C-alpha positions as CSV (number, residue, x, y, z in Angstrom):
1,M,16.9,28.5,45.2
2,R,19.0,26.4,47.7
3,I,21.9,27.0,50.6
4,C,24.7,25.1,51.1
5,T,26.5,25.3,53.9
6,V,30.0,23.6,55.7
7,Q,30.3,22.7,59.4
8,F,33.2,20.8,60.6
9,G,33.6,18.3,63.4
10,G,36.4,18.5,66.0
11,Y,37.5,21.7,66.5
12,K,34.6,23.8,68.3
13,K,32.4,21.3,67.1
14,D,29.6,22.3,70.0
15,S,30.2,25.2,69.2
16,Y,29.5,25.7,65.6
17,K,26.4,23.2,65.5
18,K,24.7,25.9,67.6
19,L,25.6,28.3,65.2
20,L,24.6,26.5,62.1
21,D,21.0,25.4,64.4
22,V,20.7,29.1,64.7
23,F,21.3,29.5,61.2
24,R,19.2,27.0,59.9
25,R,16.1,28.4,62.0
26,S,16.6,31.6,60.6
27,C,16.3,30.4,57.6
28,A,13.4,28.4,57.7
29,E,11.6,31.6,58.8
30,N,12.5,34.2,56.5
31,M,12.6,31.6,53.4
32,P,10.7,28.8,54.3
33,D,10.9,27.6,50.0
34,V,14.6,27.7,49.7
35,I,16.0,24.1,50.4
36,F,19.1,24.1,53.4
37,D,21.8,21.4,52.3
38,E,24.2,21.0,55.4
39,I,27.6,19.2,54.9
40,I,28.8,17.6,58.1
41,V,32.5,17.1,57.9
42,P,33.7,14.4,60.2
43,D,37.1,15.1,62.3
44,Q,40.0,15.8,60.5
45,E,43.4,14.4,60.6
46,R,45.8,17.6,61.2
47,D,47.9,18.9,58.3
48,Y,50.4,20.7,59.8
49,H,52.3,22.3,57.4
50,M,49.0,24.8,57.2
51,S,47.2,26.5,59.8
52,W,43.7,24.7,60.8
53,V,42.0,28.0,59.5
54,Q,44.0,27.5,55.7
55,Q,43.1,23.7,56.1
56,S,39.6,23.6,57.1
57,N,39.0,26.5,54.7
58,T,40.3,25.0,51.9
59,I,38.4,21.7,52.4
60,K,35.3,23.6,52.5
61,L,35.9,25.4,49.4
62,K,36.5,22.2,47.6
63,L,33.3,20.8,49.1
64,W,31.6,24.0,47.4
65,Y,33.1,23.3,44.2
66,D,31.6,19.5,44.4
67,Y,28.6,20.9,45.1
68,M,28.6,23.2,42.3
69,L,29.4,20.8,39.7
70,N,26.2,18.7,40.1
71,A,23.8,22.3,40.8
72,K,20.8,22.8,39.3
73,D,19.6,25.6,40.9
74,T,20.9,29.0,42.3
75,V,23.2,28.5,45.3
76,I,24.0,30.2,47.9
77,F,27.0,29.1,49.3
78,A,27.5,30.4,53.2
79,D,29.6,29.7,56.1
80,C,27.4,28.0,58.9
81,D,28.1,31.0,61.2
82,M,25.4,33.0,59.1
83,I,21.5,34.0,60.5
84,A,18.9,34.7,57.6
85,T,16.9,38.1,58.7
86,G,14.9,38.3,55.3
87,D,14.5,36.4,52.1
88,A,17.2,36.1,49.7
89,S,15.3,34.3,47.0
90,V,15.0,38.0,45.2
91,I,18.6,37.3,43.8
92,D,17.0,35.1,41.6
93,S,15.9,37.4,39.6
94,Y,19.1,39.3,39.1
95,D,21.6,38.7,36.3
96,F,25.1,37.2,36.9
97,D,27.4,33.7,37.4
98,I,28.5,34.9,40.3
99,A,27.4,37.1,42.9
100,Y,29.8,38.4,46.1
101,A,29.4,41.1,48.8
102,G,32.0,43.6,48.4
103,S,32.8,47.2,48.6
104,D,35.8,49.2,47.3
105,K,38.1,49.1,50.1
106,T,41.5,48.9,49.9
107,K,41.4,46.3,53.1
108,T,39.3,43.5,53.2
109,P,37.4,44.4,49.8
110,M,35.4,41.3,50.0
111,N,34.0,38.5,52.5
112,G,33.6,34.9,51.2
113,G,30.8,33.6,53.8
114,I,28.3,34.3,51.1
115,I,29.0,33.6,47.7
116,I,26.0,33.0,45.1
117,A,26.0,31.2,41.6
118,K,23.5,30.4,39.3
119,P,24.4,26.9,37.5
120,T,25.8,28.3,34.4
121,A,29.1,26.7,32.9
122,A,30.7,30.4,33.6
123,A,29.8,29.8,37.4
124,R,31.3,26.0,37.5
125,N,34.7,27.9,36.0
126,F,35.0,29.9,38.6
127,F,35.2,27.6,41.4
128,R,37.2,25.9,39.6
129,L,39.7,28.9,39.0
130,W,38.8,29.4,42.8
131,V,40.0,26.0,44.3
132,K,43.2,26.3,41.7
133,H,44.6,29.4,43.0
134,N,43.7,28.4,46.8
135,D,46.0,25.3,46.3
136,I,48.4,28.0,44.6
137,I,48.8,30.5,47.9
138,L,48.7,27.6,50.4
139,T,52.5,26.3,48.9
140,K,53.6,29.5,47.6
141,P,54.2,31.8,50.8
142,S,55.2,34.9,48.8
143,E,52.0,34.9,47.1
144,F,49.7,34.0,50.2
145,K,51.3,37.7,51.5
146,K,51.2,39.2,48.3
147,Y,47.0,39.4,48.6
148,S,47.3,39.6,52.4
149,R,44.9,42.7,51.9
150,W,42.1,40.2,51.2
151,A,42.6,39.0,54.8
152,G,41.2,35.4,54.6
153,Q,43.2,31.6,53.0
154,N,39.8,31.8,50.3
155,Q,39.4,35.5,49.9
156,R,43.4,35.7,49.1
157,A,42.5,33.5,46.4
158,F,39.4,34.8,45.2
159,G,41.4,38.5,44.9
160,R,44.5,36.5,43.1
161,M,42.0,34.4,40.8
162,L,40.7,38.2,39.7
163,D,44.3,39.0,39.1
164,V,45.5,36.2,37.1
165,D,43.1,34.3,35.5
166,K,40.4,37.4,34.9
167,P,37.6,34.3,35.1
168,D,35.0,35.1,32.3
169,C,31.9,35.3,33.7
170,K,29.2,37.5,34.7
171,M,30.3,39.1,38.3
172,L,27.9,40.9,40.6
173,Q,29.0,43.0,43.3
174,L,26.5,43.3,46.4
175,D,25.9,45.6,49.0
176,P,27.7,44.2,52.4
177,V,25.1,45.7,54.8
178,V,22.2,43.6,52.9
179,W,24.1,40.3,52.2
180,N,26.9,39.7,54.3
181,A,27.2,42.4,57.5
182,T,30.4,41.5,58.8
183,D,32.6,43.5,61.3
184,S,32.6,47.1,59.0
185,Y,28.8,46.7,58.8
186,W,27.7,45.2,62.3
187,D,26.3,48.9,63.4
188,K,24.8,49.7,60.0
189,I,22.0,46.7,60.0
190,N,18.6,47.5,59.3
191,N,15.2,46.1,57.7
192,K,17.1,45.6,54.6
193,T,20.0,43.2,55.5
194,I,19.3,39.6,54.5
195,F,22.4,38.0,56.1
196,I,24.5,38.8,59.4
197,H,28.0,37.1,59.6
198,I,28.1,35.5,63.4
199,K,32.1,35.7,63.5
200,G,35.2,36.9,65.7
201,Q,34.3,39.3,69.1
202,L,30.4,38.8,68.3
203,R,30.2,35.0,68.0
204,K,32.4,35.2,71.2
205,L,29.9,37.5,73.1
206,L,27.1,35.4,71.8
207,L,27.8,32.0,73.0
208,D,29.3,33.5,75.8
209,E,25.4,34.8,76.5
210,K,26.7,38.6,77.0
211,Q,24.4,41.5,76.8
212,P,23.5,43.3,73.4
213,C,26.6,46.0,73.4
214,S,28.0,48.8,71.5
215,I,28.6,48.0,67.7
216,Y,27.2,44.3,68.3
217,G,24.0,45.1,69.8
218,K,21.8,45.0,66.8
219,A,23.3,42.0,65.4
220,M,22.9,40.1,68.8
221,L,19.4,40.8,69.2
222,K,18.8,39.9,66.0
223,W,20.6,36.2,66.8
224,Y,19.3,35.7,69.9
225,Q,15.5,36.1,68.2
226,Y,16.5,32.8,66.5
227,A,18.3,31.0,69.1
228,E,15.6,29.6,71.3
229,I,16.9,31.4,74.4
230,D,14.8,32.3,77.0
231,I,15.3,36.0,76.4
232,K,13.9,37.0,79.9
233,K,16.1,34.7,82.2
234,L,19.2,36.4,80.4
235,E,17.8,39.7,80.9
236,A,17.7,39.2,84.7
237,K,21.5,37.2,84.3
238,W,22.2,40.9,82.7
239,K,21.1,42.9,85.7
240,Q,23.2,41.0,88.0
241,E,26.2,41.8,85.5
242,R,28.3,44.7,85.0
243,P,28.0,46.4,81.3
244,F,30.1,44.9,78.6
245,P,32.8,47.3,77.8
246,R,33.0,48.7,74.1
247,I,35.4,46.9,72.0
248,P,37.0,49.0,69.2
249,N,36.1,47.9,65.6
250,R,39.6,46.8,64.4
251,W,38.1,46.5,60.5
252,A,36.1,50.3,60.5
């Protein structure tokens, strides 16, 4: 089994390097037999026909597709702002071509930060179609807007692909609390959780070395565990600070 992750140079380079370092360290501790492949993308010339989020997500998806074409093992495609808190190799025994963390929610039914693929023709074709639909919604604003409930660029393309092409592959929906604990699930993290997504306000709190708080507390404690930070010094610093206010969870 392999993990493939992409980290960009340029915009917020130092922050994402730190996030990647922590992700790598957490994987080495929790699944030492899994090969961790990093794709480091150099500074990119900006394409001002789209936002940087759209541009970077498009580049990442195409790099994942290229990687998938030569894959010989099960691959966990992961954003670099993750940590592993368990061993994901159990997924190898499941029957699927493509697995993702999702739910039956009307809004944001999945998050593309973790996509797992078996080295099958069906999985390769899935990625080919995903790239195709990503390119379509980049050039058709009406289609981008139509799939707004999926939130992110790649996720909107994912939703459109399921609607339009209905890819012929075995798809497995995984529990997000276990496989990709993000906004709505940080307060539900437990001893079965394998991946935690360090995004949004949670990411900002951690990079600013703030005190664990409210819905972010469990995830923050886990991240600090792998961040090679002197926790005693942090605790002394936190005693001098005012408690951080609760911030509403906008995805609840």
